[in-house]
N, C-alpha and C positions, 0 to 999 in steps of 0.2 A: 619695517611695516608689514603687516599681514595683508595679503592680497585679496581682492574681491573683484568679480566681474559681473556685469549686469546687462540686461537687454530686454527687448520686447519680442513677442511671438514671432518666430522665424524658424524655418527648417534647417537644422544643422546637418551637414553632410558628414558621413563616416561617424555618426553619433551612436553610442550604445542605444539599443532599442528602448530601454527604460528611461532614457533621457531625451528621446527624440522630441523635437519641438514641432508644434502644429504649424502648417503653412499659413501664410498670410502676411500682409504688410511687408512684402519683400522689397528691399531697396536696391538690391544688386544680386548678382549671382554668387556673391561671396558672403559667407556668414561673418558677423562681427561680434566680438566679445570685448567688454570693457574690463580691464584688469588693474587693480591697485598695485602699483609697481614701485619698488624701492630701488631696483637695480642690483640687489644682492643675489646671493646664490639661489634661494628658493624661488623668488619672483622671476628670475631669469629662466630657470628650468621650466617653471609653469608657463611662461610666455611661449617658449618653443613647443612645449607639450600641447598647449591649446591649439597652436597653429597647425600642428601635425595631426593630432587626434581628431580634431573637429574641422579640419580644413578651413580654419577660421582666420579672419583678419583681426588682429588684436589691437584694441585702443587702450593705451596705458594712461593711468591716472596716478599722480604722485601728489600727496597732500602734505603740506607743512602745517602741523598742529603743535609746533613748538618742541619737537623732539630733540632739538639742539644739534642736528646734523644738516649739512648742506644738501639740498634736494636737487639742485640744478644738474649735477652730474648724471642724474638718471636720464636726462634727455639724450645725451650721446649714447648711453648704453641701450636705450630703447631704439634709437636709430640703427645701431649695429645689429639689432634683432630684426630689422626690417619693418619696424613699426612706422606707420605713416601719420597717424593721429595721436598726438602726445599732449596730455593735459598735466601741467604743473601749477599748483595753486596754493597760495598762502591763506589758510583757513583759521589762523590762530585767534583772531578777534571773534569770529563766529563761534568757535569752539568754546571760548571762555564765557562770552556774553549769553549764548543761547543754550548751553548745555551745562557747563560747570556752575555758573551762578544760579540757575534755577534749581540745580541739585542741592547746592549749599543753603538755599532758602529753607530747605527741609531739615538741615543739620544731618545729612545722610551719612550713615556709617553702616557697612554690612558686617554682621556678626560681631559688632562691638569694636572693630579695629580698622577694617579696610575702607579707605576713602574712595574706592571705585574708580581709580585713575584710568585703567584700561577699559572698564565697562562703559564709561560715559563717552569715550571717543568713538565707539563703534557706530552709534546712531548717525553721527555726522558723516562719517566716511560712507556709510551705506546710502544715506540720502543723496549725497553728491554723486555717487556712482549711478544710482537710478536716474538722476537728472542727465548725466552724461550719456547713458545708454539711450535715453529718449532723443537727446540732441543729435546723436551720431547714427541713429537707426540701428543700434546694436541689438542682438537677439538673445543674449544670455548673460548670466552673471556667474563668475567663478571666483572662489576665495581660496586662500592658502592656509586656512585654519585646519588643524589636525582633527581627527575623529575622536580624540580624547578630551578636548578642551571645551571651554565655554564659548569661544569666539565663533565657532561654526554656528551655534544656536543664535547668537546675537545678530550675526550678519544675515542669516537666512530668515529669521523671524521679521527682522526689519525690512528686508527686501520684499517679502510677501505682503507685509502690511502696506508698503508704499506702492507696490504694483502686484496685484494678485495673480497676474498672468506671467510674472517674471520666471525665467528658467535659471536654475542654480547649478553650477558645476563645482564640485569639491574634489580637486585632484588627489588630495591625501586620502580620500576614501575610495579612490578608484585605481590609482596606479600601484606598481610594485616597487617604487623607488623609496624604500623604507629606511634609508640610512644616509648620512652625509657622504659617505664614500660612493654610494650608488648615484647620488646627485652629481658628484664630481665626475664620475665615469660618463654620465649622460652629457655633461658639459663638454668633455673631451671628444666624445663621439660626434657631437653636433657642432663643435667648434664655437662654443658659447664663451665669450670673454667675461670672466668674473674675477673679483678681488680675492675670493676665498682661497686659502692655501691648505693643503692637506696637513692635518695635525696642528694647525695654528688657530683653530677657532676658540672663541671664548667658552669657558666651561658652563656658562649660564645662558639661558634663553631670556632675552631682555626686551622690554617694550617701554618706549618713552614717549611722552608728550609733555605739554606745558604743565600739566597737573602732577605728573609723577614719573618715576622710572621703576620698573619692576624687574625682579630677578627670580628665575625658577631653574630647576634642573641642576646638573652637576652635583657637587657635594651637598646642595640643599635638599636633595631627595632623601637624605637621612635627617629626620626632624630632630634627632638628638645632637646633631653635630652643629656647633656654632658657625655662623657665617664668617667667612674670611674678612678681615678688616679692609683688605685691599679691594674688595668687591664694590664698596660704596663709591659713587661718583659725584653726587651732589652735595653731600653733607660731611662735615668733619665729625670725628668721634666726639661725643659730648664732653669727655674729659679733656680733649684738646681744644675745645672752644675757648674764646676769650674769657679772661677772668672778670672782666667788667660787663655787666648786663647792658642790654640795649632796650630803650623804651621807644615804642612807636605809637602813633595815633592813627586809627582808622575811622574815617567818616562814612556813615551809612545813609542811603536813601532807599526807602521801600525794600529794605533787606539786603541791598547790594552795596559793597564798598565802592565808593566813588572818589575818595581822596586818601592819600597817605601823607601824614605829617602836614596836612593842609594843602598839599599839591594834588590837583585833579589828575587822575590817570585813567586811561582806557582799561577795560577789563584785562586785555592781554598784557599790557604794561604793568598793571597792578600785580597780577599773579607772577610775572617774571621777577619783579623787584622783591616780592615777598619770598620767592624761592631763593633769591640771592641772600637776603638777610637771614632767613631761617637756616639756610645751608651753612652760613658762617658760624652760626651758634648751635649747630648740631641738632636742629629741630626736625622732626618728621620721619625718623626711622621706625620701621615696624617689621617684625618677624612673626608670621602667623601661619597657622594651619587652617585652611578654609574649606568649606564644603562646596564643591563644584556642582553646577546644575545637573551634569550628566551622572552624578552619583558618587564619585570618588572624592576623597580628601586630598588636598594638595598643599604643600608647604611653599610659601612664597615670601620674599622680602621686598619691602617697598620704601621708597623715599618720596615723601610728600610734604616738603617743608612749607610751601606757601599755603597748601590746603589745610594743614594743621593749624596754622595761624588764623586762617579764615574761619574755621570751625569754632575756635575759641572766641574770636571776636564777635561772631554772629550770635552765639548763645548768650554772650554777655549783653549784647544790645537788646535781644529779645527779653532777657530777664527783667529789664527796666521798663520795656514798652508794651509787652504783650499781655493781654488778659490771661489770668490764671488758667481758665478752662480751655481757652484756645491753645495755650502753650502745652497743656497736658494732652489735649487731643492730638496735636502735632507729634508729640513724643510717642503716643500710642500708634500712630499711623506710620511713623518713620521706618520701622523695620520692614513693613510691607512695601513701602515705597522703595527702600534700598534693594529689596529682593526683586522687585520689578526690573530695576536697572541692571542688577547683576545677571539676571536670567534672560535679558534681552527684550524686555517688553516696553521699551521707551515709547514706541509708537502705538502701543495698545490703548484702547479707550479708557481703561481703568487708571492708567498712569496720567493721561491727559486730564481726566476728571479730578484726580487727586491734586494735580499740579494747579488747577484753577483754585482749589480751596487753599492750598499753600500760598499762592501768590496773593490772594485776597487777604490772607492773614498778615501780610507784610506791609500793608498800608501805613501803620504807625511805627514801623521799625526804622526810625530815623534818629540820628545823633552821632556821637563819637565814643570810641572805646580806646583807652590807653592800655597797651599790653607790654609786658616785659619778657624779653627773650634772654634766657640764661642757661647755658650748658645743657641743651636738649629739652628744656622746658619752656612752656608759654603760660604766663600767669596774667590775670587781670589786675591792673593797678587802679583803674577808675573808669567810670562811664557816665555820660550825661545826655539828656535829650529834652527837647521842648515837648515831646509827646510822652514823657515819663509818667507812669502810674504810681510812682513812689511818692508818698506824702510824708515828709519828715514830721509834720505836726501830729499825725496819727501814730507813727511808729515810735516816737520818742519815749524814753523811760522817765523823762522829766515831766513837769506839769504840762499836760496836753491841752490846757485851756478849753476843756470840754469837747474836744474833737472826737473823743472816743470814751464812751461810758463803760468802764470795766465791769460794772454790775450786769450788763447785758450778756456777758459771757456765761453766767450761771445758767440761764435758760437755754442758751445754745448748747451747752454741754449736756444738760439733762435730756433735751430732745434727742440728741444724737446717741445718748446712752440708753434710751428707752428700750430698744429691742434687746440689748444686752441684759438689762435688769429683768425684763420679762422672761428671757430664756433661763437666767440663773434661778429665778423663783420656781421654774418648772423642772429644775434638776439638771439643766444642761451644764456640763463640765467644761469650762473654758480655760482650765489650768493646764 
C-alpha cells in the first residue's frame, strides 16, 4: 500500500522552511501526522523518517480494500515503531459501492484498455485519511508515492480538495534514500524490523485491491519484452483455462449489478466472486503502455477479471435499455471522465457534475444479462429487461403489421442527403 498522511494546520518542529505549517489549533506540544501504513519496507522507513525529521507523533492508517493480504500484522509493526494511535479498517464494501460501481456506470476505460484499478482506490484512501487527521488533531499529510508517478498527484489533489488548508509531505521528493539498499541501511541504523531481505524483492512494483492487481518495473520496463507467465497471480493463462465455457447471469438495478445467477450479493462480494470466476477462465489480463499525467509513458500489466466482466455486462444492459442519444452522449463523455479519474480529479466539481448526469442516465438500466466466460474472453449470450426499448414488431424482417412504414425512409434519406447534394452540385469533390 502507498502511504499518505494528513492533518490540519499546526506548526511542525524541525520542518523545512518551505513546508513550515502555520500555527493554530494546537492540540499538544507534539506534531501529529497520519500515515497510510502497510508495515512494509517503505512505510516503515517513512514512519521513522517522519518521527525524526518533523519531531512528529505518527498516526498509522491501514486500509483493507480487498488487496488479498492480511492487514492485522501491521498493528504489531506499528507498535514496534512506537505508534500510539493505530487505525486498521475494512473499507472493501465502501470501495466497491461508492467508487468502483459509480465508475462502471460510465463504462470507464482509460486510453481504450485500462480499467483504472489503482486510480479509483486513491480517492477513498485520501478521504479516510483526511477524516482521521481531523479526528486525531493531526497536522499534516505525508504520502509515499514517488515523484515520477501519478499517485502523488492523485493523493495531493484529493487532499487539497477535501481540506484546502491541509499540509502535504512527500518523503520521496525530499530525502536522499533513493534505492532499496539505502532504505535497508536506514532500517539497520534505526533498528527498524522489516520483512524485506536484501536481494529477495519481487522484480515488480505491484499494487492490488479488489478491482485489480498491477505490475510495473523490472523486465516490464522494456515494452518489447513479453511479461513472464509466472508474474500473473489472479488469472490462469487463457490457453490453460477450462475447455468448457461457463455461463453466468448478472441482474442489474439502476446500472449496478445486484445479483449473480439469481443470488443477491453485496458489491464487495459480487466483485470478489467475479474475480474468482474470471480468473479461473483467464479473463482480464492486459499489457499496455499508458500516458502518465506527469508526462512520461509507462508500461504496465494488469489483471482485472471481475471488472472486465462488469464492463461487458453493463454495456449489454445499456444497449437494451438506454436511449440512443443518451448512450452516445455517455460514450462521448467517457474518455473525459476516465481522464479525470486517472489524473486525480475524483473530488473536482466537473467530475461530480458529470457523475450526476451518468447516474441519472442509469434509471432505466434494469434487467439481466447472460455472459459466457471462455479462455480469456467474455461474450454476451442474451439480455432482457422490463425497461427494454427493443421492439420486435418494429425490427422484424417479416410482416410488421404496419408498425413501421418503410416508405417513410425515402424522405428521411433525402433530407439527410440534402447538404451533400447541394455541395456536389456546386463542385464539391466528396470522392
